Every structure is written in C-alpha cells, then in structure tokens.
LOZAVEX-869224 format. One record per residue (C-alpha): x, y, z; residue number from 1. Coordinates in nm, 2 decimals, decimal comma. Layout:
N
+--------+--------+--------+-----+
:     px :     py :     pz : pos :
+--------+--------+--------+-----+
:      X :      Y :      Z : NUM :
...
+--------+--------+--------+-----+
This chain:
399
+--------+--------+--------+-----+
:     px :     py :     pz : pos :
+--------+--------+--------+-----+
:   1,01 :   0,21 :  -2,09 :   1 :
:   0,96 :  -0,10 :  -2,26 :   2 :
:   1,42 :  -0,11 :  -2,35 :   3 :
:   1,49 :  -0,08 :  -2,01 :   4 :
:   1,27 :  -0,42 :  -1,89 :   5 :
:   1,34 :  -0,60 :  -2,21 :   6 :
:   1,69 :  -0,64 :  -2,17 :   7 :
:   1,72 :  -0,67 :  -1,80 :   8 :
:   1,55 :  -0,95 :  -1,60 :   9 :
:   1,31 :  -0,84 :  -1,36 :  10 :
:   1,24 :  -0,97 :  -1,04 :  11 :
:   1,08 :  -0,86 :  -0,65 :  12 :
:   1,19 :  -1,09 :  -0,37 :  13 :
:   0,92 :  -1,00 :  -0,07 :  14 :
:   1,03 :  -0,98 :   0,28 :  15 :
:   0,73 :  -0,81 :   0,53 :  16 :
:   0,41 :  -0,90 :   0,52 :  17 :
:   0,14 :  -0,57 :   0,68 :  18 :
:  -0,27 :  -0,58 :   0,70 :  19 :
:  -0,46 :  -0,23 :   0,69 :  20 :
:  -0,77 :  -0,25 :   0,79 :  21 :
:  -1,03 :   0,08 :   0,73 :  22 :
:  -1,43 :   0,05 :   0,83 :  23 :
:  -1,63 :   0,21 :   0,53 :  24 :
:  -1,99 :   0,18 :   0,67 :  25 :
:  -2,20 :  -0,05 :   0,79 :  26 :
:  -2,09 :  -0,42 :   0,81 :  27 :
:  -1,79 :  -0,32 :   0,50 :  28 :
:  -1,48 :  -0,30 :   0,63 :  29 :
:  -1,23 :  -0,25 :   0,37 :  30 :
:  -0,89 :  -0,48 :   0,47 :  31 :
:  -0,55 :  -0,39 :   0,24 :  32 :
:  -0,20 :  -0,60 :   0,22 :  33 :
:   0,13 :  -0,47 :   0,20 :  34 :
:   0,40 :  -0,64 :   0,08 :  35 :
:   0,78 :  -0,48 :   0,07 :  36 :
:   1,10 :  -0,57 :   0,00 :  37 :
:   1,42 :  -0,47 :   0,14 :  38 :
:   1,47 :  -0,19 :  -0,07 :  39 :
:   1,15 :  -0,02 :   0,03 :  40 :
:   0,96 :  -0,14 :  -0,28 :  41 :
:   0,56 :  -0,20 :  -0,14 :  42 :
:   0,30 :  -0,35 :  -0,34 :  43 :
:  -0,07 :  -0,32 :  -0,26 :  44 :
:  -0,37 :  -0,54 :  -0,30 :  45 :
:  -0,73 :  -0,58 :  -0,15 :  46 :
:  -0,87 :  -0,90 :   0,07 :  47 :
:  -1,22 :  -0,72 :   0,14 :  48 :
:  -1,43 :  -1,05 :   0,16 :  49 :
:  -1,77 :  -0,96 :   0,30 :  50 :
:  -1,95 :  -1,28 :   0,21 :  51 :
:  -1,69 :  -1,46 :   0,46 :  52 :
:  -1,74 :  -1,50 :   0,84 :  53 :
:  -1,39 :  -1,54 :   0,91 :  54 :
:  -1,10 :  -1,30 :   0,85 :  55 :
:  -0,92 :  -1,43 :   0,48 :  56 :
:  -0,55 :  -1,27 :   0,71 :  57 :
:  -0,50 :  -1,57 :   0,88 :  58 :
:  -0,39 :  -1,77 :   0,55 :  59 :
:  -0,28 :  -1,48 :   0,41 :  60 :
:   0,00 :  -1,46 :   0,61 :  61 :
:   0,05 :  -1,84 :   0,55 :  62 :
:   0,10 :  -1,83 :   0,22 :  63 :
:   0,30 :  -1,50 :   0,27 :  64 :
:   0,54 :  -1,72 :   0,41 :  65 :
:   0,59 :  -1,92 :   0,12 :  66 :
:   0,72 :  -1,62 :  -0,13 :  67 :
:   0,90 :  -1,43 :   0,19 :  68 :
:   1,23 :  -1,43 :   0,03 :  69 :
:   1,20 :  -1,55 :  -0,30 :  70 :
:   1,31 :  -1,40 :  -0,57 :  71 :
:   0,99 :  -1,41 :  -0,81 :  72 :
:   1,03 :  -1,29 :  -1,18 :  73 :
:   0,61 :  -1,31 :  -1,27 :  74 :
:   0,28 :  -1,43 :  -1,14 :  75 :
:   0,28 :  -1,74 :  -1,31 :  76 :
:   0,59 :  -1,72 :  -1,00 :  77 :
:   0,36 :  -1,67 :  -0,77 :  78 :
:   0,21 :  -1,96 :  -0,85 :  79 :
:   0,42 :  -2,25 :  -0,93 :  80 :
:   0,60 :  -2,12 :  -0,55 :  81 :
:   0,21 :  -2,16 :  -0,38 :  82 :
:   0,16 :  -2,48 :  -0,54 :  83 :
:  -0,20 :  -2,51 :  -0,50 :  84 :
:  -0,44 :  -2,67 :  -0,72 :  85 :
:  -0,68 :  -2,45 :  -0,96 :  86 :
:  -0,96 :  -2,67 :  -0,83 :  87 :
:  -0,89 :  -2,60 :  -0,49 :  88 :
:  -0,92 :  -2,25 :  -0,55 :  89 :
:  -1,23 :  -2,22 :  -0,77 :  90 :
:  -1,36 :  -2,41 :  -0,41 :  91 :
:  -1,24 :  -2,24 :  -0,18 :  92 :
:  -1,35 :  -1,84 :  -0,17 :  93 :
:  -1,08 :  -1,79 :   0,13 :  94 :
:  -0,85 :  -1,91 :  -0,03 :  95 :
:  -0,88 :  -1,75 :  -0,41 :  96 :
:  -0,92 :  -1,43 :  -0,12 :  97 :
:  -0,57 :  -1,45 :  -0,04 :  98 :
:  -0,44 :  -1,58 :  -0,32 :  99 :
:  -0,60 :  -1,29 :  -0,53 : 100 :
:  -0,50 :  -1,01 :  -0,28 : 101 :
:  -0,11 :  -1,18 :  -0,29 : 102 :
:  -0,08 :  -1,15 :  -0,66 : 103 :
:  -0,22 :  -0,83 :  -0,65 : 104 :
:   0,07 :  -0,69 :  -0,44 : 105 :
:   0,29 :  -0,91 :  -0,63 : 106 :
:   0,20 :  -0,75 :  -0,97 : 107 :
:   0,22 :  -0,39 :  -0,85 : 108 :
:   0,56 :  -0,44 :  -0,71 : 109 :
:   0,67 :  -0,60 :  -1,06 : 110 :
:   0,54 :  -0,34 :  -1,23 : 111 :
:   0,71 :  -0,12 :  -1,00 : 112 :
:   1,05 :  -0,30 :  -1,05 : 113 :
:   0,97 :  -0,28 :  -1,44 : 114 :
:   0,92 :   0,08 :  -1,35 : 115 :
:   0,55 :   0,05 :  -1,57 : 116 :
:   0,20 :   0,15 :  -1,49 : 117 :
:   0,06 :  -0,19 :  -1,38 : 118 :
:  -0,17 :  -0,21 :  -1,71 : 119 :
:   0,12 :  -0,14 :  -1,97 : 120 :
:   0,32 :  -0,45 :  -1,80 : 121 :
:   0,00 :  -0,68 :  -1,79 : 122 :
:   0,02 :  -0,63 :  -2,15 : 123 :
:   0,38 :  -0,62 :  -2,21 : 124 :
:   0,46 :  -0,88 :  -2,01 : 125 :
:   0,18 :  -1,03 :  -2,29 : 126 :
:   0,37 :  -0,93 :  -2,55 : 127 :
:  -0,02 :  -0,74 :  -2,59 : 128 :
:   0,09 :  -0,40 :  -2,86 : 129 :
:  -0,13 :  -0,08 :  -2,87 : 130 :
:  -0,17 :   0,26 :  -2,68 : 131 :
:  -0,35 :   0,26 :  -2,31 : 132 :
:  -0,61 :   0,54 :  -2,24 : 133 :
:  -0,57 :   0,73 :  -1,88 : 134 :
:  -0,89 :   0,67 :  -1,81 : 135 :
:  -1,20 :   0,34 :  -1,81 : 136 :
:  -1,59 :   0,40 :  -1,85 : 137 :
:  -1,74 :   0,32 :  -1,46 : 138 :
:  -2,09 :   0,23 :  -1,42 : 139 :
:  -2,26 :   0,37 :  -1,10 : 140 :
:  -2,38 :   0,11 :  -0,83 : 141 :
:  -2,62 :   0,29 :  -0,57 : 142 :
:  -2,70 :  -0,08 :  -0,39 : 143 :
:  -2,43 :  -0,03 :  -0,10 : 144 :
:  -2,49 :   0,39 :  -0,05 : 145 :
:  -2,85 :   0,21 :   0,03 : 146 :
:  -2,77 :  -0,03 :   0,28 : 147 :
:  -2,71 :   0,00 :   0,65 : 148 :
:  -2,46 :   0,32 :   0,78 : 149 :
:  -2,34 :   0,27 :   1,12 : 150 :
:  -2,63 :   0,45 :   1,28 : 151 :
:  -2,87 :   0,19 :   1,14 : 152 :
:  -3,14 :   0,07 :   0,86 : 153 :
:  -3,12 :   0,34 :   0,55 : 154 :
:  -3,49 :   0,43 :   0,35 : 155 :
:  -3,48 :   0,17 :   0,06 : 156 :
:  -3,78 :   0,31 :  -0,12 : 157 :
:  -3,85 :   0,33 :  -0,49 : 158 :
:  -3,81 :   0,77 :  -0,44 : 159 :
:  -3,48 :   0,61 :  -0,25 : 160 :
:  -3,34 :   0,38 :  -0,55 : 161 :
:  -3,44 :   0,69 :  -0,78 : 162 :
:  -3,32 :   0,94 :  -0,59 : 163 :
:  -2,94 :   0,77 :  -0,58 : 164 :
:  -2,96 :   0,69 :  -0,97 : 165 :
:  -3,05 :   1,09 :  -1,05 : 166 :
:  -2,77 :   1,20 :  -0,85 : 167 :
:  -2,56 :   0,93 :  -1,01 : 168 :
:  -2,64 :   1,05 :  -1,36 : 169 :
:  -2,58 :   1,41 :  -1,29 : 170 :
:  -2,24 :   1,31 :  -1,22 : 171 :
:  -2,20 :   1,17 :  -1,56 : 172 :
:  -2,27 :   0,83 :  -1,54 : 173 :
:  -2,49 :   0,72 :  -1,82 : 174 :
:  -2,55 :   0,30 :  -1,68 : 175 :
:  -2,65 :   0,30 :  -1,30 : 176 :
:  -2,68 :  -0,07 :  -1,09 : 177 :
:  -2,91 :  -0,13 :  -0,84 : 178 :
:  -3,02 :  -0,48 :  -0,64 : 179 :
:  -3,39 :  -0,43 :  -0,58 : 180 :
:  -3,47 :  -0,74 :  -0,44 : 181 :
:  -3,36 :  -0,77 :  -0,06 : 182 :
:  -3,71 :  -0,87 :   0,06 : 183 :
:  -3,69 :  -1,23 :  -0,12 : 184 :
:  -3,50 :  -1,56 :  -0,06 : 185 :
:  -3,61 :  -1,84 :  -0,24 : 186 :
:  -3,75 :  -2,12 :  -0,22 : 187 :
:  -4,08 :  -1,93 :  -0,21 : 188 :
:  -4,41 :  -2,07 :  -0,13 : 189 :
:  -4,57 :  -2,06 :  -0,44 : 190 :
:  -4,53 :  -2,11 :  -0,82 : 191 :
:  -4,44 :  -1,81 :  -1,05 : 192 :
:  -4,32 :  -1,49 :  -1,01 : 193 :
:  -4,31 :  -1,44 :  -0,61 : 194 :
:  -4,54 :  -1,18 :  -0,43 : 195 :
:  -4,19 :  -1,02 :  -0,23 : 196 :
:  -4,07 :  -0,92 :  -0,61 : 197 :
:  -4,30 :  -0,70 :  -0,63 : 198 :
:  -4,16 :  -0,45 :  -0,43 : 199 :
:  -3,81 :  -0,49 :  -0,61 : 200 :
:  -3,96 :  -0,41 :  -0,97 : 201 :
:  -4,14 :  -0,09 :  -0,83 : 202 :
:  -3,77 :   0,02 :  -0,76 : 203 :
:  -3,68 :  -0,05 :  -1,09 : 204 :
:  -3,97 :   0,14 :  -1,20 : 205 :
:  -3,90 :   0,41 :  -1,03 : 206 :
:  -3,56 :   0,42 :  -1,16 : 207 :
:  -3,65 :   0,46 :  -1,50 : 208 :
:  -3,95 :   0,74 :  -1,49 : 209 :
:  -3,66 :   0,90 :  -1,32 : 210 :
:  -3,33 :   0,87 :  -1,55 : 211 :
:  -3,56 :   0,87 :  -1,88 : 212 :
:  -3,49 :   0,61 :  -2,16 : 213 :
:  -3,16 :   0,68 :  -2,22 : 214 :
:  -2,98 :   0,56 :  -1,90 : 215 :
:  -2,90 :   0,18 :  -1,92 : 216 :
:  -2,99 :   0,02 :  -1,60 : 217 :
:  -2,77 :  -0,30 :  -1,48 : 218 :
:  -3,04 :  -0,53 :  -1,23 : 219 :
:  -2,82 :  -0,74 :  -0,98 : 220 :
:  -3,01 :  -1,06 :  -0,83 : 221 :
:  -2,81 :  -1,14 :  -0,59 : 222 :
:  -2,88 :  -1,54 :  -0,61 : 223 :
:  -3,24 :  -1,48 :  -0,44 : 224 :
:  -3,41 :  -1,70 :  -0,70 : 225 :
:  -3,50 :  -2,03 :  -0,76 : 226 :
:  -3,54 :  -2,17 :  -1,15 : 227 :
:  -3,97 :  -2,06 :  -1,14 : 228 :
:  -3,94 :  -1,77 :  -1,01 : 229 :
:  -3,63 :  -1,67 :  -1,21 : 230 :
:  -3,79 :  -1,76 :  -1,53 : 231 :
:  -4,11 :  -1,58 :  -1,42 : 232 :
:  -3,93 :  -1,26 :  -1,32 : 233 :
:  -3,73 :  -1,21 :  -1,66 : 234 :
:  -4,01 :  -1,05 :  -1,84 : 235 :
:  -4,14 :  -0,89 :  -1,58 : 236 :
:  -3,80 :  -0,71 :  -1,50 : 237 :
:  -3,74 :  -0,62 :  -1,89 : 238 :
:  -4,11 :  -0,46 :  -1,87 : 239 :
:  -4,02 :  -0,22 :  -1,52 : 240 :
:  -3,71 :  -0,11 :  -1,76 : 241 :
:  -3,41 :  -0,31 :  -1,65 : 242 :
:  -3,18 :  -0,40 :  -1,88 : 243 :
:  -2,97 :  -0,70 :  -1,76 : 244 :
:  -3,01 :  -1,00 :  -1,56 : 245 :
:  -2,72 :  -1,04 :  -1,28 : 246 :
:  -2,70 :  -1,39 :  -1,09 : 247 :
:  -3,12 :  -1,45 :  -1,08 : 248 :
:  -2,95 :  -1,78 :  -0,98 : 249 :
:  -2,57 :  -1,90 :  -0,85 : 250 :
:  -2,45 :  -1,89 :  -1,20 : 251 :
:  -2,15 :  -2,18 :  -1,01 : 252 :
:  -2,34 :  -2,41 :  -0,80 : 253 :
:  -2,67 :  -2,36 :  -0,98 : 254 :
:  -2,57 :  -2,34 :  -1,33 : 255 :
:  -2,81 :  -2,62 :  -1,48 : 256 :
:  -3,06 :  -2,39 :  -1,34 : 257 :
:  -2,93 :  -2,07 :  -1,47 : 258 :
:  -2,84 :  -2,22 :  -1,81 : 259 :
:  -3,23 :  -2,30 :  -1,85 : 260 :
:  -3,34 :  -1,94 :  -1,74 : 261 :
:  -3,04 :  -1,81 :  -2,05 : 262 :
:  -3,22 :  -2,04 :  -2,24 : 263 :
:  -3,56 :  -1,84 :  -2,27 : 264 :
:  -3,41 :  -1,50 :  -2,15 : 265 :
:  -3,43 :  -1,18 :  -2,36 : 266 :
:  -3,23 :  -0,99 :  -2,10 : 267 :
:  -2,80 :  -1,04 :  -2,13 : 268 :
:  -2,75 :  -1,29 :  -1,81 : 269 :
:  -2,45 :  -1,18 :  -1,59 : 270 :
:  -2,29 :  -1,31 :  -1,31 : 271 :
:  -2,02 :  -1,49 :  -1,15 : 272 :
:  -1,83 :  -1,25 :  -0,95 : 273 :
:  -1,71 :  -1,50 :  -0,65 : 274 :
:  -1,55 :  -1,67 :  -0,96 : 275 :
:  -1,16 :  -1,77 :  -0,95 : 276 :
:  -0,98 :  -1,81 :  -1,30 : 277 :
:  -0,95 :  -1,82 :  -1,66 : 278 :
:  -1,10 :  -2,18 :  -1,73 : 279 :
:  -1,40 :  -2,16 :  -1,51 : 280 :
:  -1,52 :  -1,80 :  -1,69 : 281 :
:  -1,42 :  -2,01 :  -2,01 : 282 :
:  -1,68 :  -2,30 :  -1,93 : 283 :
:  -1,98 :  -2,01 :  -1,80 : 284 :
:  -1,98 :  -1,86 :  -2,16 : 285 :
:  -1,90 :  -2,19 :  -2,34 : 286 :
:  -2,16 :  -2,34 :  -2,21 : 287 :
:  -2,44 :  -2,14 :  -2,28 : 288 :
:  -2,49 :  -2,03 :  -1,87 : 289 :
:  -2,39 :  -1,66 :  -1,90 : 290 :
:  -2,41 :  -1,40 :  -2,14 : 291 :
:  -2,13 :  -1,17 :  -1,94 : 292 :
:  -1,89 :  -1,29 :  -1,66 : 293 :
:  -1,81 :  -1,06 :  -1,37 : 294 :
:  -1,45 :  -1,12 :  -1,29 : 295 :
:  -1,41 :  -0,92 :  -0,91 : 296 :
:  -1,00 :  -0,89 :  -0,88 : 297 :
:  -1,07 :  -0,96 :  -0,52 : 298 :
:  -1,14 :  -1,33 :  -0,57 : 299 :
:  -1,09 :  -1,43 :  -0,95 : 300 :
:  -0,71 :  -1,42 :  -0,94 : 301 :
:  -0,61 :  -1,07 :  -0,91 : 302 :
:  -0,51 :  -0,84 :  -1,24 : 303 :
:  -0,30 :  -1,03 :  -1,43 : 304 :
:  -0,56 :  -1,35 :  -1,43 : 305 :
:  -0,84 :  -1,07 :  -1,44 : 306 :
:  -0,62 :  -0,92 :  -1,76 : 307 :
:  -0,61 :  -1,26 :  -1,89 : 308 :
:  -0,99 :  -1,36 :  -1,87 : 309 :
:  -1,02 :  -1,05 :  -2,07 : 310 :
:  -0,80 :  -1,14 :  -2,31 : 311 :
:  -0,90 :  -1,46 :  -2,40 : 312 :
:  -1,28 :  -1,44 :  -2,38 : 313 :
:  -1,38 :  -1,06 :  -2,57 : 314 :
:  -1,19 :  -1,18 :  -2,87 : 315 :
:  -1,44 :  -1,51 :  -2,91 : 316 :
:  -1,75 :  -1,32 :  -2,69 : 317 :
:  -1,73 :  -0,97 :  -2,75 : 318 :
:  -1,88 :  -0,75 :  -2,48 : 319 :
:  -1,87 :  -1,08 :  -2,27 : 320 :
:  -1,65 :  -0,91 :  -1,99 : 321 :
:  -1,75 :  -0,67 :  -1,71 : 322 :
:  -1,56 :  -0,67 :  -1,38 : 323 :
:  -1,71 :  -0,66 :  -1,07 : 324 :
:  -1,60 :  -0,45 :  -0,83 : 325 :
:  -1,85 :  -0,26 :  -0,54 : 326 :
:  -1,50 :  -0,22 :  -0,28 : 327 :
:  -1,26 :  -0,04 :  -0,21 : 328 :
:  -1,06 :   0,22 :  -0,41 : 329 :
:  -0,78 :  -0,01 :  -0,43 : 330 :
:  -0,96 :  -0,22 :  -0,60 : 331 :
:  -1,12 :  -0,06 :  -0,82 : 332 :
:  -0,77 :   0,10 :  -0,94 : 333 :
:  -0,68 :  -0,27 :  -0,98 : 334 :
:  -0,99 :  -0,33 :  -1,18 : 335 :
:  -0,93 :  -0,04 :  -1,41 : 336 :
:  -0,56 :  -0,16 :  -1,50 : 337 :
:  -0,65 :  -0,50 :  -1,59 : 338 :
:  -1,02 :  -0,33 :  -1,80 : 339 :
:  -0,79 :  -0,12 :  -2,00 : 340 :
:  -0,50 :  -0,34 :  -2,09 : 341 :
:  -0,77 :  -0,61 :  -2,23 : 342 :
:  -0,98 :  -0,31 :  -2,33 : 343 :
:  -1,31 :  -0,32 :  -2,27 : 344 :
:  -1,62 :  -0,29 :  -2,38 : 345 :
:  -1,88 :  -0,29 :  -2,12 : 346 :
:  -1,80 :  -0,06 :  -1,81 : 347 :
:  -1,63 :  -0,13 :  -1,48 : 348 :
:  -1,88 :  -0,12 :  -1,15 : 349 :
:  -1,77 :   0,12 :  -0,90 : 350 :
:  -2,03 :   0,19 :  -0,60 : 351 :
:  -2,13 :   0,57 :  -0,55 : 352 :
:  -2,18 :   0,78 :  -0,30 : 353 :
:  -2,11 :   0,48 :   0,00 : 354 :
:  -1,90 :   0,73 :   0,19 : 355 :
:  -1,82 :   1,08 :   0,09 : 356 :
:  -1,44 :   1,05 :   0,25 : 357 :
:  -1,37 :   0,75 :   0,04 : 358 :
:  -1,13 :   0,92 :  -0,22 : 359 :
:  -0,92 :   1,04 :   0,04 : 360 :
:  -0,81 :   0,70 :   0,14 : 361 :
:  -0,54 :   0,71 :  -0,17 : 362 :
:  -0,23 :   0,89 :  -0,18 : 363 :
:  -0,32 :   1,04 :  -0,46 : 364 :
:  -0,64 :   1,07 :  -0,41 : 365 :
:  -0,90 :   0,86 :  -0,66 : 366 :
:  -1,05 :   1,05 :  -0,94 : 367 :
:  -1,40 :   0,99 :  -1,00 : 368 :
:  -1,48 :   1,25 :  -1,30 : 369 :
:  -1,80 :   1,25 :  -1,50 : 370 :
:  -1,82 :   0,90 :  -1,51 : 371 :
:  -1,48 :   0,72 :  -1,54 : 372 :
:  -1,17 :   0,68 :  -1,34 : 373 :
:  -0,89 :   0,85 :  -1,38 : 374 :
:  -0,56 :   0,64 :  -1,42 : 375 :
:  -0,30 :   0,84 :  -1,18 : 376 :
:   0,02 :   0,87 :  -1,28 : 377 :
:   0,34 :   0,70 :  -1,18 : 378 :
:   0,42 :   0,32 :  -1,17 : 379 :
:   0,25 :  -0,02 :  -1,10 : 380 :
:  -0,08 :   0,10 :  -0,94 : 381 :
:  -0,01 :   0,47 :  -0,91 : 382 :
:  -0,15 :   0,49 :  -0,60 : 383 :
:  -0,15 :   0,38 :  -0,24 : 384 :
:  -0,33 :   0,30 :   0,04 : 385 :
:  -0,27 :   0,66 :   0,27 : 386 :
:  -0,08 :   0,53 :   0,58 : 387 :
:  -0,23 :   0,90 :   0,75 : 388 :
:  -0,63 :   0,78 :   0,68 : 389 :
:  -0,52 :   0,45 :   0,81 : 390 :
:  -0,42 :   0,57 :   1,15 : 391 :
:  -0,70 :   0,82 :   1,10 : 392 :
:  -0,97 :   0,59 :   1,04 : 393 :
:  -0,86 :   0,19 :   1,05 : 394 :
:  -0,57 :   0,02 :   1,20 : 395 :
:  -0,28 :  -0,20 :   1,10 : 396 :
:  -0,07 :  -0,48 :   1,22 : 397 :
:   0,10 :  -0,79 :   1,13 : 398 :
:   0,04 :  -1,20 :   1,13 : 399 :
+--------+--------+--------+-----+
C-alpha cells in the first residue's frame, strides 16, 4: 500500500455536501456530514456541538462551497483554500467545529484514495514509522448515561453513579470518569469549599467504594468553580478517591487562575476540550497551566490536527494527551485513528450507556469490547454512518 501511494499524487475533489442528524438522548443530537466526489468516494466527519445554541451546519455549508471543485492533496491544502486565520479558529468555536468536521471528512476521503486506514495514512503523510494496533484503550465516561433522557431527568444520586461505574467495570473498563458537580456554579456566597460541592464528593466516594481501589477515577468539574473554591476542592476530591482534576476553571478563558490551581494541586490537572490547534495546546503545557490536554476531534481541527498535537506533545510531556470524546460513534472512530497513530499513553474517552442502540449507527457496527474500541478493517475511517439508521432514527438534508 505504501508503494502505491508514494508513486502517485493523491488528491481528491469534493463536489457534494450532505448533512445527517440522529437524535440520541434528551437534548443531544449527533450531526454528521458527508462530502462526496464525482466517483462516489465519500468522506465523513461530525459537527455536533451541544455547547452552541445555533447550528454549525450553515457555517459548514459556506466553507464547503470554497472546497467544491478544488483538487485537494492534503490537510494543509484544505487550510490554504479556506484561508482562515488560526487565531480566529481559537476564538470562534462554531467556526472551529465546522472546519474540524470538514478536515475530518477530507482526511477520511484522502485516506480512501490512498487505500489506507486513516491511522496509517496519518503516519505515512508525516513519515512516522511503526506498526499500528487494531484497537485502542478507552475510559468509560458514565456521565451522559445519567443526564436527562427523552422522558426527563433521571436519578443522579450517589448510588446511581456507583451503579453505572460498576456496570462499566464489569464490561472491562479500568478507568471511569464522572461529572458530579452539577449543583455548583461560581460565584459562590462564601469562601472555601462551597456547600453545593458536598453532593458531588459523595458521588465520587460512592463510586470509589463500589469499584474498589484498583479502578482509576477521573473527575470532570465542567469549569463550575472559581480560584478559591477550586483550591479548596482539590484536597477533598483526593480524599474522596478522585485521581484527576478536569477543568475546575476554564483553562482558556481563565488560564491565570488555573495556573495557580495547578501550582497547588497534587492531582494532575486536565482540560481544554474546546481548544483548537496544536499551538494552543502547546502553550497550555509550556506555561504550566495543565498537566494533561484534551483535544476533541470535533473542535481541535479534526484527526490530522489531533495527531499532530499528540506527536508534538507526547515526546516532550509523556502522558500529556488524552483525547476528549463524549460524542457519537463517528467521532470516537476518528479519535481512535488519531490516538493510535500518535501512540497514545492515556486512554481515549467513550460515553458509555447513553443509548443502547448506539453501535448500530455505524456500518459495520461499532465494536467496544473489554474496554477497547476495535477498529474496523478498511480504508479511511473504515466505517460510515448507516443511511438506514439515519432514515429510521433521524434526518438528512443539503444546504
């Protein structure tokens, strides 16, 4: 496969754009795109963004019009055609989401043109040697299974968190993540540990008691604290059994506060799920704001940028990149290709038990076994969103 690609210029010309949307649970709809060329080669990407009030589709369609009919030979070529300042992408998440989805779809298509799985294509185009595994280790994010479903709120008591964690452990996950502090939102009326954090700590304690000492527990704070409360929370979280401290404050908007938290914390400080581009993630590590960066393939620039983040940062800061992915199966698959390509140390996030039919959305089906995602055989991503699933559970359209 390498000899074929090296002797022929690989290029691809998108002509058509289609959107697909499937309702997952509660307020979550997974939105994906398909870019197709005249020969029927189709690249796919995800543009879901639950943090944004307005759809990303219109921005994606506008940018896709710049790419239609262009002979695209690389991810760098995509960015040259789009002509967007990286600083603008750091500041505008809607724009970053649209660009990331388009870059993912084109990387998928180019890998198909090269007759390679996406992970192999990433390595080949960056002169990165070495064998690739056929599976990637995951950690189980139980939080989305505890968010409101289509019937309304679900129970989120300590026992409910513990029950979900035990189910994940019984299915082979050795690392669990929860987001237990939904009652909290800074600013608070008093200094020190806010009373609202006690319920979250009880949830972490319940998970620890249920899964025992050998399971790793990650804790996501969703930037719900300020400097004073984050400093007070960290030792309490350690005592409760938590083993990483994710975004007690926003690492991009409040980087100075998080640097101070990082200076005092014993737990590793993780975050930056909304960040775009390798330069941003490099700054967050170089300036001692984070121990672990969490690029999300939907926001960070797609799988090529995620791969570059891992390749650049892991040698300098081993174990510093853990990809964020509480999303649909297409994003998990793209994230897995990037993750194994840069030889990840930390596991990849997977939102477990959100819906019981999730695996049927891809063709072939998504395979999660014993805490690992098994990569499908085939070129590009190796799987696609099943049109039959979209017809049955969602909708598709063009813009």
